[in-house]
PADOBA-609595 format. One record per residue: residue in three letters; x, y, z of N, C-alpha, C in turn. Coordinates in steps of 0.2 Angstrom, whole numbers, padded with zeros to 4 digits, always signed. Example, Ala and Ser with C-alpha at 12.3 -4.5 7.8 and 13.67 -1.06 7.14 Angstrom:
BEGIN
ALA+0066-0028+0039+0062-0022+0039+0066-0016+0039SER+0064-0011+0035+0068-0005+0036+0064+0000+0039
END
This chain:
BEGIN
MET+0004-0006+0000+0000+0000+0000+0004+0006+0000ASN+0002+0012-0002+0005+0018-0002+0002+0023+0003LEU+0006+0026+0007+0004+0030+0012+0006+0037+0011CYS+0002+0042+0012+0003+0049+0012+0003+0051+0020VAL+0008+0055+0022+0009+0058+0028+0009+0065+0027ILE+0005+0069+0031+0005+0076+0031+0006+0079+0038PRO+0012+0080+0039+0014+0083+0046+0011+0090+0048ALA+0008+0090+0053+0004+0097+0055+0004+0098+0062ARG+0010+0100+0065+0009+0101+0073+0006+0107+0074GLY+0004+0108+0080+0000+0114+0082+0004+0120+0085GLY+0010+0119+0086+0014+0124+0089+0018+0128+0085SER+0016+0130+0079+0020+0134+0074+0021+0141+0077LYS+0027+0144+0077+0029+0150+0080+0029+0156+0076ARG+0032+0156+0070+0032+0162+0066+0025+0164+0064ILE+0021+0159+0062+0014+0161+0060+0010+0156+0064PRO+0007+0159+0070+0003+0155+0074-0003+0151+0071ARG-0003+0145+0073-0009+0141+0070-0008+0140+0062LYS-0002+0141+0060-0001+0141+0052-0004+0135+0049ASN-0004+0129+0051-0007+0124+0047-0014+0124+0046ILE-0018+0128+0050-0025+0128+0049-0027+0135+0048LYS-0023+0140+0047-0024+0147+0046-0028+0147+0039ASP-0033+0152+0039-0037+0153+0033-0033+0155+0027PHE-0033+0151+0021-0030+0153+0015-0035+0154+0010LEU-0037+0160+0008-0042+0161+0003-0048+0157+0004GLY-0051+0157+0010-0057+0154+0012-0057+0147+0015GLN-0051+0144+0015-0051+0137+0018-0045+0136+0022PRO-0045+0132+0027-0039+0131+0031-0033+0128+0026ILE-0027+0131+0026-0022+0129+0021-0021+0122+0021ILE-0021+0118+0026-0020+0111+0026-0025+0107+0021ALA-0031+0110+0020-0036+0107+0016-0034+0106+0009TYR-0029+0111+0006-0027+0111-0001-0022+0104-0001SER-0018+0103+0003-0014+0097+0003-0018+0091+0003ILE-0022+0091+0008-0027+0085+0008-0030+0083+0002ARG-0033+0089-0001-0037+0088-0007-0033+0085-0013VAL-0027+0088-0014-0023+0085-0019-0021+0078-0018ALA-0019+0076-0012-0017+0069-0010-0023+0065-0012LEU-0029+0066-0010-0035+0062-0012-0036+0062-0019GLU-0036+0068-0022-0038+0068-0029-0033+0064-0034SER-0027+0063-0031-0021+0060-0035-0023+0052-0036ASN-0027+0049-0031-0029+0042-0031-0022+0038-0031LEU-0017+0041-0028-0011+0037-0027-0010+0033-0020PHE-0015+0035-0016-0014+0033-0009-0019+0029-0006ASP-0017+0024-0002-0022+0019+0001-0024+0023+0008LYS-0020+0027+0011-0021+0030+0017-0018+0037+0016VAL-0022+0042+0018-0019+0049+0019-0020+0051+0026ILE-0014+0051+0030-0014+0052+0037-0011+0059+0038VAL-0015+0063+0042-0012+0069+0045-0009+0068+0052SER-0003+0069+0053+0001+0067+0059+0001+0074+0063THR-0003+0074+0068-0003+0080+0072-0004+0079+0080ASP-0002+0084+0084-0002+0083+0091-0008+0087+0094ASP-0012+0090+0089-0017+0095+0090-0024+0093+0089GLU-0029+0093+0093-0036+0090+0092-0039+0094+0087GLU-0038+0101+0087-0042+0105+0082-0040+0104+0075ILE-0033+0103+0074-0030+0101+0068-0033+0095+0065ALA-0033+0090+0070-0036+0083+0068-0043+0083+0066ALA-0047+0087+0069-0054+0088+0068-0055+0091+0061ILE-0051+0096+0059-0051+0099+0053-0049+0095+0047ALA-0044+0091+0049-0041+0086+0044-0046+0081+0042ARG-0050+0078+0047-0055+0073+0046-0061+0077+0042GLU-0062+0083+0043-0068+0086+0039-0066+0086+0032TYR-0060+0087+0030-0058+0087+0023-0056+0080+0020GLY-0057+0075+0024-0056+0068+0021-0050+0064+0023ALA-0045+0067+0027-0039+0064+0029-0041+0059+0035GLU-0037+0055+0037-0037+0051+0043-0033+0053+0048THR-0035+0053+0054-0031+0055+0060-0031+0049+0065PRO-0028+0044+0064-0029+0038+0068-0025+0038+0075PHE-0021+0043+0076-0017+0044+0082-0015+0052+0083LEU-0014+0053+0089-0011+0060+0090-0003+0059+0091ARG+0000+0063+0088+0008+0062+0088+0010+0064+0095PRO+0015+0060+0098+0018+0061+0104+0021+0068+0105ALA+0021+0071+0111+0023+0078+0111+0031+0079+0110ASN+0035+0073+0111+0042+0074+0110+0043+0074+0102LEU+0038+0072+0098+0039+0073+0091+0036+0079+0088SER+0034+0083+0092+0030+0089+0090+0033+0096+0092ASP+0039+0096+0096+0042+0102+0098+0047+0105+0093ASP+0050+0111+0095+0054+0114+0090+0060+0111+0088TYR+0062+0105+0092+0068+0102+0091+0067+0095+0087ALA+0061+0093+0086+0060+0087+0082+0062+0088+0075SER+0065+0083+0072+0067+0084+0065+0061+0082+0061ALA+0061+0085+0054+0056+0084+0050+0054+0077+0048ASN+0059+0073+0049+0058+0066+0047+0054+0062+0053GLU+0054+0064+0059+0052+0060+0064+0044+0059+0064PRO+0040+0063+0062+0033+0062+0061+0032+0057+0055ILE+0036+0057+0050+0035+0052+0045+0037+0045+0048LYS+0042+0044+0051+0045+0038+0054+0039+0035+0059HIS+0036+0040+0063+0031+0038+0068+0025+0035+0064ALA+0023+0038+0059+0017+0036+0055+0019+0029+0051ILE+0025+0028+0049+0027+0022+0046+0027+0016+0051ARG+0029+0017+0057+0030+0012+0062+0023+0011+0064TRP+0018+0016+0065+0011+0014+0067+0008+0010+0062CYS+0009+0011+0055+0006+0007+0050+0009+0000+0050LYS+0015-0001+0051+0018-0008+0052+0016-0011+0058ASP+0015-0008+0064+0012-0011+0070+0005-0013+0069LYS+0001-0010+0064-0006-0012+0063-0006-0017+0057GLY+0000-0020+0055+0000-0025+0050+0000-0023+0043PHE+0000-0016+0041+0000-0014+0034+0007-0015+0031SER+0007-0017+0025+0013-0018+0021+0014-0012+0017LEU+0019-0008+0018+0020-0002+0014+0025-0003+0008SER+0023+0000+0002+0027+0000-0003+0031+0007-0004TYR+0027+0012-0004+0030+0019-0005+0026+0023+0000VAL+0030+0029+0002+0027+0034+0007+0029+0040+0004CYS+0024+0045+0005+0025+0052+0003+0023+0057+0008CYS+0028+0061+0010+0026+0066+0014+0024+0072+0010ILE+0019+0075+0012+0016+0082+0009+0016+0087+0014TYR+0019+0093+0013+0018+0098+0018+0011+0101+0019ALA+0009+0103+0025+0003+0105+0026+0002+0112+0023THR+0007+0116+0022+0007+0122+0019+0010+0123+0012ALA+0006+0119+0007+0009+0118+0000+0002+0119-0004PRO-0001+0125-0004-0007+0126-0008-0006+0126-0015LEU+0000+0127-0018+0002+0127-0025+0003+0120-0028LEU+0003+0115-0023+0004+0108-0026-0001+0106-0031ARG+0002+0102-0036-0003+0100-0041-0002+0092-0042VAL-0008+0089-0043-0008+0082-0044-0003+0079-0049GLU-0002+0082-0054+0002+0080-0060+0009+0079-0058TYR+0012+0083-0053+0019+0082-0051+0019+0076-0046LEU+0014+0075-0042+0014+0070-0037+0014+0063-0041ILE+0010+0063-0047+0010+0057-0051+0017+0056-0054GLU+0019+0061-0057+0026+0061-0061+0031+0058-0056ALA+0031+0061-0050+0037+0058-0045+0036+0051-0044TYR+0029+0049-0043+0028+0042-0041+0030+0037-0047GLU+0028+0039-0053+0030+0035-0059+0037+0035-0060LYS+0041+0040-0059+0048+0040-0060+0052+0036-0054LEU+0049+0036-0048+0052+0032-0043+0051+0025-0043ARG+0046+0023-0045+0044+0016-0046+0049+0012-0050ASN+0052+0007-0048+0057+0003-0052+0063+0007-0054SER+0065+0012-0051+0070+0016-0053+0077+0014-0050GLY+0076+0011-0044+0082+0009-0040+0084+0015-0036LYS+0080+0020-0036+0082+0026-0031+0078+0026-0025TYR+0079+0030-0020+0076+0030-0014+0071+0035-0013PHE+0072+0041-0016+0067+0047-0015+0066+0050-0022ALA+0060+0053-0022+0058+0058-0028+0055+0064-0024PHE+0058+0070-0026+0055+0076-0022+0055+0082-0026SER+0051+0087-0024+0050+0093-0028+0056+0098-0027VAL+0058+0101-0033+0064+0106-0033+0061+0111-0038THR+0065+0117-0037+0064+0122-0042+0070+0126-0043SER+0071+0130-0048+0077+0133-0050+0077+0140-0046PHE+0083+0142-0044+0084+0149-0041+0083+0154-0047ALA+0080+0160-0045+0078+0165-0050+0084+0169-0052PHE+0090+0168-0048+0096+0172-0050+0102+0168-0049PRO+0107+0169-0053+0113+0164-0052+0116+0165-0045ILE+0116+0159-0041+0119+0159-0034+0126+0161-0034GLN+0129+0160-0040+0137+0162-0040+0138+0169-0040ARG+0132+0173-0041+0133+0180-0040+0130+0183-0034ALA+0129+0178-0029+0127+0181-0022+0132+0185-0019ILE+0129+0190-0015+0133+0195-0012+0131+0195-0004ARG+0136+0197+0000+0135+0197+0007+0136+0205+0009ILE+0132+0207+0014+0132+0214+0016+0134+0214+0023ASN+0139+0217+0025+0141+0218+0032+0143+0225+0034ASN+0146+0226+0040+0148+0233+0042+0154+0235+0038LYS+0157+0231+0034+0162+0233+0029+0160+0235+0022GLY+0153+0233+0021+0150+0235+0014+0148+0229+0011VAL+0150+0228+0004+0147+0223+0000+0153+0219-0003SER+0152+0212-0003+0157+0208-0006+0153+0202-0009MET+0157+0198-0013+0154+0192-0017+0155+0186-0013PHE+0151+0181-0013+0152+0175-0010+0157+0171-0014TYR+0157+0172-0021+0161+0168-0025+0164+0174-0030PRO+0169+0177-0028+0172+0182-0032+0175+0180-0039GLN+0176+0173-0039+0179+0171-0045+0175+0171-0051TYR+0168+0172-0050+0163+0173-0055+0161+0180-0057LEU+0165+0185-0054+0164+0192-0055+0163+0193-0063MET+0167+0191-0067+0167+0192-0074+0164+0187-0079THR+0161+0182-0075+0158+0177-0079+0151+0179-0082ARG+0149+0178-0088+0143+0179-0090+0138+0175-0087SER+0132+0178-0086+0127+0174-0082+0125+0168-0086GLN+0124+0168-0093+0123+0162-0097+0128+0157-0097ASP+0134+0158-0094+0139+0153-0094+0139+0150-0087LEU+0135+0152-0082+0135+0149-0075+0130+0143-0075GLU+0132+0138-0071+0128+0132-0070+0121+0134-0067ASP+0116+0131-0069+0109+0132-0066+0109+0129-0059SER+0106+0132-0054+0106+0129-0048+0098+0129-0045TYR+0097+0124-0041+0090+0122-0039+0090+0122-0031HIS+0084+0122-0028+0083+0121-0021+0077+0117-0020ASP+0076+0114-0014+0071+0110-0012+0064+0115-0012ALA+0059+0112-0016+0053+0116-0016+0049+0116-0010GLY+0050+0111-0006+0046+0111+0000+0039+0109+0000GLN+0037+0104-0005+0030+0102-0006+0029+0095-0005PHE+0033+0090-0008+0032+0083-0006+0039+0079-0007TYR+0039+0074-0004+0044+0069-0004+0042+0062-0004TRP+0042+0059-0010+0041+0052-0011+0047+0048-0008GLY+0046+0042-0005+0052+0038-0004+0050+0031-0002LEU+0055+0027-0001+0054+0020+0001+0053+0020+0009PRO+0049+0016+0012+0048+0017+0019+0055+0016+0023GLU+0059+0011+0021+0065+0010+0024+0070+0016+0023ALA+0070+0020+0018+0074+0026+0017+0072+0031+0022PHE+0066+0032+0024+0064+0036+0029+0066+0034+0036LEU+0065+0027+0037+0066+0024+0044+0074+0025+0045ASN+0078+0024+0040+0085+0024+0041+0088+0031+0040ASN+0084+0036+0040+0086+0043+0040+0091+0045+0034LEU+0090+0042+0029+0094+0043+0023+0092+0050+0020THR+0097+0053+0017+0096+0060+0015+0093+0060+0008ALA+0089+0065+0006+0086+0065+0000+0091+0069-0005PHE+0096+0072-0002+0100+0076-0006+0106+0071-0008SER+0105+0067-0013+0110+0062-0015+0109+0060-0022ASN+0113+0055-0024+0112+0053-0031+0107+0047-0031LYS+0104+0046-0025+0099+0041-0025+0092+0044-0025SER+0092+0050-0027+0085+0054-0027+0084+0056-0034ILE+0077+0057-0036+0075+0060-0042+0072+0067-0041PRO+0075+0072-0044+0072+0078-0044+0066+0079-0048ILE+0061+0082-0046+0055+0084-0050+0055+0091-0050ILE+0056+0094-0056+0057+0101-0057+0050+0105-0058LEU+0049+0109-0053+0043+0113-0054+0044+0120-0056PRO+0040+0123-0060+0041+0130-0062+0040+0135-0056ARG+0044+0140-0056+0045+0144-0050+0038+0147-0048TYR+0034+0148-0052+0027+0151-0050+0023+0147-0046LEU+0025+0140-0046+0021+0135-0042+0024+0134-0035VAL+0029+0138-0033+0033+0137-0027+0033+0143-0023GLN+0031+0142-0017+0032+0148-0012+0033+0145-0005ASP+0039+0146-0002+0040+0144+0005+0036+0148+0009ILE+0033+0146+0015+0028+0150+0019+0031+0150+0026ASP+0035+0155+0028+0038+0156+0034+0036+0162+0038SER+0033+0167+0034+0031+0174+0037+0025+0176+0034LEU+0022+0181+0036+0016+0184+0034+0017+0186+0027GLU+0022+0189+0025+0024+0191+0019+0024+0185+0014ASP+0027+0180+0016+0027+0174+0012+0019+0172+0010TRP+0015+0172+0016+0008+0170+0015+0005+0174+0010ARG+0005+0180+0011+0002+0185+0006+0004+0183-0001ARG+0011+0182-0002+0013+0181-0009+0010+0174-0012ALA+0010+0169-0007+0007+0163-0009-0001+0164-0011GLU-0004+0168-0008-0011+0169-0010-0012+0173-0016LEU-0007+0178-0018-0007+0181-0024-0006+0176-0030LEU-0001+0172-0029+0001+0167-0034-0005+0163-0035TYR-0008+0160-0030-0013+0155-0031-0019+0159-0034SER-0021+0165-0033-0026+0169-0036-0025+0170-0043ALA-0018+0172-0045-0017+0173-0052-0017+0167-0056ILE-0015+0161-0053-0015+0155-0056-0022+0153-0058CYS-0027+0153-0053-0034+0152-0054-0037+0156-0059ARG-0035+0163-0059-0038+0168-0063-0036+0167-0071ASN-0030+0164-0072-0027+0164-0078-0027+0156-0081ASN-0030+0152-0077-0030+0145-0079-0023+0142-0081PHE-0018+0144-0077-0011+0141-0078-0011+0133-0077
END
């Protein structure tokens, strides 16, 4: 069976109650749940939370909440992998045989079904451990600068005179989903290796949400996409 885990702890600090904050009329977690269900890729879509209110909202939108996550896996120091491992072990304890596991973040309203399907299809029988979403940097990272009390300097001064079209493209984790083998999660293997398949998303479908400014930008992106049928 295929398992989807959506981690959603209650104690977010930078944006209080972030995982169920209203995003254009619905709790933001509802968007991740909806895409997971619409993909028809999963036998179970589980929201892993330590919070009763989040659990109730998750059930309202069709996810399962068969347990409340232990407090020690929900504080500021718990790694992002711990809720996934906990859900995998819960399934194994219940006798479920897992083939693939996908972690979807609760704050990924721009996630699309087609990329979940693409990642799954590419991961199957690939010999790889993970497939996850990435996107390109909008500006060459080789031209990055630092600002301090001495002024401005380049991180990579050797590229000062290199044309931008001659610089290697660079990418970053898009923070939407991570398909993987159950044992890869359980063994804390890193997704940033040659055992992973990058699923490249267009930049207009990616917005990390860590501040209220990020939140507003994500709403504007989502509204523009819906308005223009991208």
